[in-house]
C-alpha positions in Angstrom: -32.8 -5.3 21.6 -35.4 -4.1 19.3 -35.0 -1.2 16.7 -36.3 2.1 18.0 -38.2 4.8 16.0 -36.6 7.6 18.1 -34.1 8.2 20.7 -35.4 7.8 24.0 -35.0 10.2 26.6 -31.6 9.2 28.5 -32.3 11.9 31.3 -28.6 13.0 31.2 -27.1 16.4 31.9 -24.6 16.5 28.8 -23.0 19.4 29.8 -22.4 18.0 33.3 -21.4 14.7 31.8 -18.8 16.5 29.4 -17.5 18.5 32.4 -17.2 15.4 34.3 -15.2 13.8 31.5 -12.9 16.6 30.8 -11.7 16.4 34.6 -11.4 12.9 34.7 -9.0 13.3 31.3 -7.1 16.3 32.8 -6.7 14.9 36.0 -6.4 11.3 35.4 -6.0 9.9 32.0 -3.5 12.0 30.7 -1.0 11.3 33.5 -1.8 7.5 33.1 -1.4 7.7 29.4 1.9 9.7 29.7 3.3 6.7 31.7 1.8 4.2 29.5 3.6 6.0 26.7 7.3 5.5 28.4 6.8 1.9 28.2 8.2 0.2 25.1 5.3 -2.6 25.2 6.0 -3.7 21.4 3.8 -6.2 19.9 5.2 -9.6 19.5 6.0 -9.4 16.0 8.4 -6.7 16.8 9.6 -8.2 20.0 9.9 -11.8 20.0 11.2 -11.9 23.5 8.3 -10.1 24.7 7.7 -12.1 27.9 11.0 -12.0 29.0 11.4 -8.0 28.7 8.1 -8.0 30.5 7.4 -4.6 28.8 3.6 -5.7 28.0 3.2 -7.3 31.5 3.9 -4.0 32.7 1.5 -2.0 30.3 -1.3 -4.3 31.1 -0.6 -4.5 34.9 -0.6 -0.8 35.3 -3.9 -0.8 33.4 -5.6 -3.3 35.6 -4.2 -1.4 38.7 -5.7 1.8 37.3 -9.3 0.3 36.6 -9.3 -1.2 40.0 -8.5 1.7 41.7 -11.5 3.5 40.3 -13.4 1.6 42.7 -16.7 1.2 40.4 -19.6 -0.5 42.5 -19.5 -4.2 41.6 -16.6 -4.0 39.3 -14.4 -6.9 38.8 -11.3 -6.6 37.0 -8.2 -9.3 36.1 -5.4 -10.3 33.7 -6.3 -13.2 31.9 -3.6 -15.8 30.6 -3.8 -19.1 28.7 -0.3 -20.7 28.6 2.1 -18.7 27.1 -0.1 -16.4 24.9 0.1 -12.9 25.4 -2.3 -11.5 28.1 -5.6 -9.9 28.1 -7.3 -7.4 30.7 -11.1 -8.3 31.3 -13.3 -6.2 33.4 -16.9 -6.7 34.3 -19.1 -3.8 35.6 -22.7 -4.7 36.4 -25.6 -2.6 35.1 -27.5 0.3 36.9 -30.8 1.7 37.4 -32.6 -1.5 37.6 -31.5 -2.6 34.5 -30.9 -6.5 33.9 -27.3 -7.8 33.4 -28.6 -10.0 30.6 -27.5 -7.9 27.8 -23.9 -6.6 27.5 -22.0 -3.9 25.8 -18.5 -4.8 25.1 -15.7 -2.3 25.0 -12.5 -3.2 23.1 -9.1 -2.0 22.8 -5.2 -3.0 22.9 -2.2 -2.3 24.9 0.6 -3.5 22.5 2.4 -1.2 20.3 4.0 -0.8 16.9 7.7 -0.2 16.8 9.8 3.2 17.4 10.1 4.2 13.6 12.6 7.2 12.8 12.0 10.8 12.3 10.4 12.0 15.5 10.8 15.3 17.0 13.9 16.0 18.8 12.3 16.7 22.3 9.8 14.1 22.0 10.1 10.4 21.0 8.1 6.8 21.0 8.7 6.4 24.7 9.2 10.0 25.6 5.8 11.4 25.8 5.1 15.5 25.3 2.0 16.9 26.1 1.6 20.2 23.8 -1.3 22.2 22.6 -3.9 19.3 23.4 -1.7 17.0 21.7 -0.1 14.1 23.6 2.8 12.7 21.4 4.1 9.2 22.0 3.5 5.6 20.6 0.5 4.2 21.5 -1.6 6.5 23.2 -4.1 7.1 20.2 -3.3 3.6 18.9 -5.0 2.6 21.1 -3.7 2.7 24.5 -6.5 5.1 25.6 -9.2 2.8 24.9 -9.4 1.0 28.4 -9.1 4.5 30.2 -11.8 6.6 28.4 -14.0 3.5 28.4 -14.0 3.6 32.1 -14.2 7.2 32.0 -17.6 7.2 30.1 -19.0 4.8 32.2 -18.1 6.2 35.6 -19.5 9.7 34.1 -22.9 8.3 33.6 -22.7 6.8 37.1 -21.8 10.1 38.4 -25.4 11.2 37.6 -26.8 8.1 38.3 -28.0 7.6 34.5 -29.2 3.8 33.9 -26.9 1.8 31.8 -26.3 -1.8 30.8 -23.5 -4.4 32.0 -20.2 -3.2 30.5 -17.5 -5.7 30.1 -13.8 -4.9 28.6 -11.6 -7.0 26.7 -8.4 -5.4 26.5 -5.6 -7.1 24.2 -1.9 -7.4 23.9 -1.3 -9.0 20.4 -3.7 -6.5 18.2 -0.4 -5.0 16.0 0.7 -8.6 15.4 -2.8 -9.7 14.1 -4.6 -10.5 17.2 -3.6 -14.2 16.7 -4.1 -15.1 20.3 -7.5 -13.4 20.8 -9.7 -16.3 19.1 -8.3 -18.5 22.4 -9.6 -16.0 24.8 -12.9 -15.2 22.9 -13.3 -19.1 23.2 -12.7 -19.3 26.8 -14.3 -16.2 27.9 -17.5 -16.6 25.9 -19.4 -17.9 28.9 -18.6 -14.8 30.9 -19.3 -12.5 28.0 -23.1 -13.1 28.0 -25.4 -11.7 25.3 -23.5 -8.9 23.3 -25.7 -6.5 22.0 -22.9 -3.8 21.1 -19.3 -3.9 20.6 -17.5 -0.4 20.7 -13.9 -0.4 19.4 -11.8 2.6 20.2 -9.0 1.6 17.4 -10.0 3.7 14.5 -9.6 6.9 12.4 -11.5 10.2 12.2 -11.6 12.0 9.2 -11.6 15.3 10.9 -11.7 16.3 14.4 -15.2 18.1 14.0 -17.8 15.3 14.7 -17.7 11.6 15.4 -16.7 9.3 13.0 -17.8 5.6 12.5 -15.9 3.2 10.8 -18.2 1.2 8.7 -15.2 -1.2 6.7 -11.5 -2.5 7.5 -9.4 -3.8 4.8 -7.9 -7.0 5.2 -3.9 -7.7 5.1 -1.1 -9.8 4.0 2.4 -9.4 5.7 5.4 -11.2 4.6 9.3 -11.3 3.2 10.1 -11.8 -0.2 13.5 -12.9 -0.5 15.5 -13.2 -3.9 19.0 -14.9 -3.8 21.3 -15.0 -6.5 24.7 -15.6 -5.2 26.0 -17.3 -2.2 28.2 -14.2 -1.3 28.8 -11.0 -2.9 31.0 -10.3 -5.8 32.8 -7.3 -7.5 30.3 -5.5 -9.5 32.6 -4.8 -12.3 33.1 -8.5 -12.7 29.4 -9.7 -12.3 27.9 -6.5 -13.9 26.0 -7.9 -17.1 26.5 -11.7 -16.1 24.8 -12.0 -13.0 21.1 -10.5 -13.0 20.6 -8.0 -10.1 18.7 -9.6 -7.3 16.9 -6.1 -6.6 16.0 -6.4 -10.6 14.3 -9.6 -10.1 12.6 -8.5 -7.2 11.3 -5.5 -9.3 9.8 -8.0 -11.8 8.1 -10.1 -9.2 6.4 -6.9 -7.9 5.3 -6.1 -11.3 3.4 -9.5 -11.1 1.6 -8.0 -8.1 0.8 -4.2 -9.1 1.3 -1.8 -11.8 4.5 -0.1 -11.0 3.5 3.1 -13.1 -0.1 3.6 -11.1 0.0 1.2 -8.1 -3.2 -0.4 -9.4 -3.3 -4.1 -8.0 -3.5 -6.7 -10.9 -5.1 -10.0 -10.1 -8.8 -10.1 -9.4 -8.1 -12.5 -6.4 -7.2 -9.4 -4.7 -10.5 -7.6 -5.5 -14.0 -7.1 -4.4 -17.1 -5.4 -5.8 -17.6 -2.2 -3.6 -21.4 -2.2 -2.4 -23.4 0.8 -3.4 -23.8 1.8 0.1 -20.3 2.4 0.9 -19.9 4.4 -2.4 -22.5 7.0 -1.4 -20.8 6.8 2.3 -17.8 7.7 0.6 -19.1 10.5 -1.3 -20.6 12.3 1.9 -17.2 11.9 3.5 -15.5 13.3 0.6 -17.7 16.1 0.8 -16.6 16.9 4.4 -12.7 16.0 3.9 -12.2 17.5 0.3 -8.7 18.0 -0.2 -7.6 17.1 3.2 -7.8 13.7 1.9 -4.6 14.0 0.4 -3.3 17.4 2.0 -3.0 15.8 5.4 -0.2 13.7 4.7 3.6 15.0 5.1 4.3 15.4 1.4 8.1 15.9 0.9 7.6 19.0 -1.6 10.9 20.7 -2.3 12.7 23.2 -4.6 13.9 21.4 -8.0 16.9 22.1 -9.8 15.2 24.7 -11.8 14.3 26.6 -8.9 10.7 25.9 -9.0 8.8 24.5 -6.0 7.9 21.0 -6.9 4.7 19.4 -5.2 4.9 15.5 -4.8 1.5 14.5 -6.1 -1.2 12.0 -4.7 -2.2 9.0 -6.9 -5.3 11.3 -7.6 -6.9 14.5 -6.3 -10.6 13.2 -6.5 -11.4 12.4 -2.6 -14.0 10.0 -3.6 -11.7 8.0 -5.4 -9.1 8.3 -2.7 -11.4 7.2 0.0 -12.3 4.1 -2.3 -8.8 3.5 -2.6 -8.0 3.4 0.9 -10.8 1.4 2.0 -12.0 -1.0 -0.7 -9.2 -1.2 -3.1 -5.8 -3.6 -2.7 -2.8 -1.5 -2.2 1.1 -3.2 -2.0 3.7 -1.3 0.1 7.2 -2.1 0.6 7.9 -1.5 4.4 11.4 -3.1 5.0 14.4 -4.3 3.4 17.5 -6.8 4.0 20.5 -7.3 2.1 21.0 -3.6 1.3 24.0 -1.9 3.1 23.9 1.6 4.2 24.6 3.8 1.1 28.0 5.2 3.3 29.0 1.9 3.6 28.0 0.4 0.2 31.0 -0.6 -2.1 30.8 -1.8 -5.9 29.6 -5.3 -4.9 27.0 -7.0 -6.5 24.8 -8.1 -3.5 24.0 -12.1 -3.3 20.2 -11.3 -2.0 17.5 -8.8 -1.5 14.7 -9.3 1.1 11.7 -7.1 0.7 9.0 -7.1 3.7 5.8 -6.8 1.9 2.3 -5.4 3.3 -0.7 -6.1 0.9 -3.7 -4.4 2.0 -7.1 -6.3 1.0 -10.5 -5.1 0.2 -12.8 -6.1 3.2 -14.5 -9.4 2.0 -11.0 -10.8 0.4 -10.0 -13.9 2.6 -7.0 -13.0 3.9 -5.6 -16.7 4.1 -6.5 -17.4 0.5 -4.9 -13.9 -0.5 -1.9 -14.9 1.2 -1.4 -18.4 -0.7 -2.1 -16.7 -3.8 0.5 -14.2 -3.4 3.1 -16.9 -2.2 2.1 -18.7 -5.6 2.3 -15.6 -7.4 5.7 -14.6 -6.7 7.3 -17.8 -6.2 6.3 -19.6 -9.4 8.6 -19.6 -12.7 10.8 -16.9 -11.3 13.3 -15.0 -13.7 16.5 -16.5 -14.5 15.6 -19.6 -11.9 16.3 -17.3 -9.3 16.4 -18.6 -5.7 12.8 -17.1 -4.5 10.5 -17.4 -1.4 7.9 -15.6 -0.2 7.2 -16.2 3.8 4.0 -14.7 5.1 4.0 -13.5 8.7 0.3 -13.5 9.1 -2.8 -12.8 7.3 -6.2 -11.4 8.2 -9.6 -11.1 6.6 -11.1 -7.6 6.6 -14.3 -6.5 8.0 -18.0 -4.9 6.5 -20.1 -3.8 9.2 -23.7 -4.8 9.4 -26.3 -2.5 8.7 -26.3 -0.3 11.4 -29.8 -0.2 13.3 -31.9 2.8 13.5 -31.8 3.2 17.0 -27.8 3.3 17.0 -27.8 5.7 14.0 -30.1 7.8 15.9 -28.0 7.8 18.9 -24.6 8.4 16.9 -26.1 11.3 15.5 -27.4 12.8 18.5 -24.2 12.2 20.5 -22.5 14.1 17.6 -24.4 16.8 17.4 -24.7 17.4 21.1 -20.7 17.2 21.5 -19.4 18.4 18.4 -22.4 20.3 16.8 -22.0 18.1 13.7 -23.8 15.1 12.3 -22.1 11.8 12.7 -20.0 10.6 9.5 -19.3 7.3 8.3 -16.2 6.2 6.4 -14.3 2.6 5.9 -10.4 3.0 7.2 -7.8 1.3 5.2 -5.9 -0.6 8.4 -6.8 -3.8 9.8 -8.7 -4.8 13.3 -8.8 -8.5 13.0 -10.9 -8.7 16.3 -14.0 -7.2 14.5 -14.0 -10.1 12.1 -13.4 -12.6 15.1 -16.0 -10.9 17.0 -18.5 -10.7 14.0 -18.5 -14.3 13.7 -18.5 -14.9 17.4 -21.9 -12.5 18.0 -23.3 -12.1 14.8 -26.5 -10.3 15.9 -24.6 -7.6 17.6 -24.4 -4.1 16.6 -20.8 -2.7 16.0 -19.5 0.8 16.6 -15.9 1.1 15.5 -14.6 4.6 16.2 -11.5 6.2 17.3 -9.2 9.3 17.7 -6.7 8.9 14.6 -7.5 11.8 13.1 -5.4 14.3 10.3 -1.8 13.9 11.0 -2.3 11.9 14.0 0.0 9.5 12.3 -0.6 6.2 14.1 2.4 3.6 13.7 4.9 6.4 12.2 6.8 9.1 14.0 5.4 12.0 15.9 2.0 9.9 16.6 -0.2 12.0 18.8 -3.5 11.7 21.0 -5.9 14.8 20.1 -7.0 14.9 23.9 -9.9 17.6 22.9 -11.5 15.4 20.4 -11.0 12.4 22.7 -12.7 13.8 25.4 -15.6 14.8 23.3 -15.7 11.2 21.7 -15.6 10.1 25.6 -18.8 11.8 26.1 -20.3 10.6 22.8 -19.7 6.9 23.7 -21.1 7.6 27.3 -24.5 8.3 25.7 -24.6 5.3 23.4 -23.6 3.2 25.9 -26.6 4.8 28.1 -28.9 4.3 25.1 -28.6 0.3 25.0 -31.5 -1.4 26.2 
């Protein structure tokens, strides 16, 4: 594939394309995704008995049946299994319009989900779908169960018009929310069948607003693990132990201070930092000009009236949108996402607890090696603990982030054209703070391929949290935009 100076004429009736996709979403995709949301197909990290429970198997079998039922000419679809690993769905759809099957577009998504979380609306829930005002609420629809269905809808809309397009293959995994640890084996096993991958389209990312195509330029890495601080073999009366036995929680606080500044949240060690490329800074400035205060106002801040009767606003780390974008895309950040050893407040007596365990999530700048960062984090937390406390850090998994290769002129022109056509705005570029390990893996496997990472996770869509939703009107337009990009690959 060579760069082109201008977008070729694709002979697409874009109004007809969008109408076809809209109908497919309303008639077919929303019902299919509604049933998908009902399945508690939690990722293996959150359901260690996933094979016994069968929810991942049901989600992927439902998707397989749906793809097969579309009867796309020449298409094949199968569930691929390697030993006791989580399965993947693989589909292969030949090129049309006289184009060769030598060049391939790969479409990626996943069907595993994050756990339930609390705080859902009373009329909805993680496994109780609700379709309201164009939003489909429920776990996994936007992150990113829709990907396999939208991919087929895009391909079928092109075929309905007889638009020439390249060969398309789909790789839909069921382990992404656990770090995609099973995926390398499938990439190796399926490599001969993937062909010469020219473009990878991953529909598992975010959107700064719902007014244009958003292209993800980078993804942060991640270290997940559990810090445990143990001081006693059993709980004792706090009146007896207080001032004698150091609190395990206080020791944990001291250890966390080794990682980040508790006053600012800035991560301290250079091992968790990276230089931000000039191009990414400029893209952050452009994205900030679009988003403005929405960069921080989009979050569900818990602001309320204080004791003085005045309304107190919870404040973001900064209100500078450029710095906020860089903070969430190219700077490390530590979060405590869970705890053990802490009884519910209603059941907590005057007892000095024997231990505190904290689940840590350390987001890493894209270039930082995730495995080295995990080893550094473990060493930092365990070395010379206060009071010679019994301290351990066990990391569940680590992942290196991803920085996109330079976008070829032909692809950037296609993206701008698609965004202008279906949204009336040019495409925008921004890094994302999450992790998609697949991108780094595939970048290494196909170093010459172009990468289009995009998605529907716009403001307040709240992936991984309560009231996650899929913005269907935005997804319809994104499906059409993706279709035109696929048609432009030669």
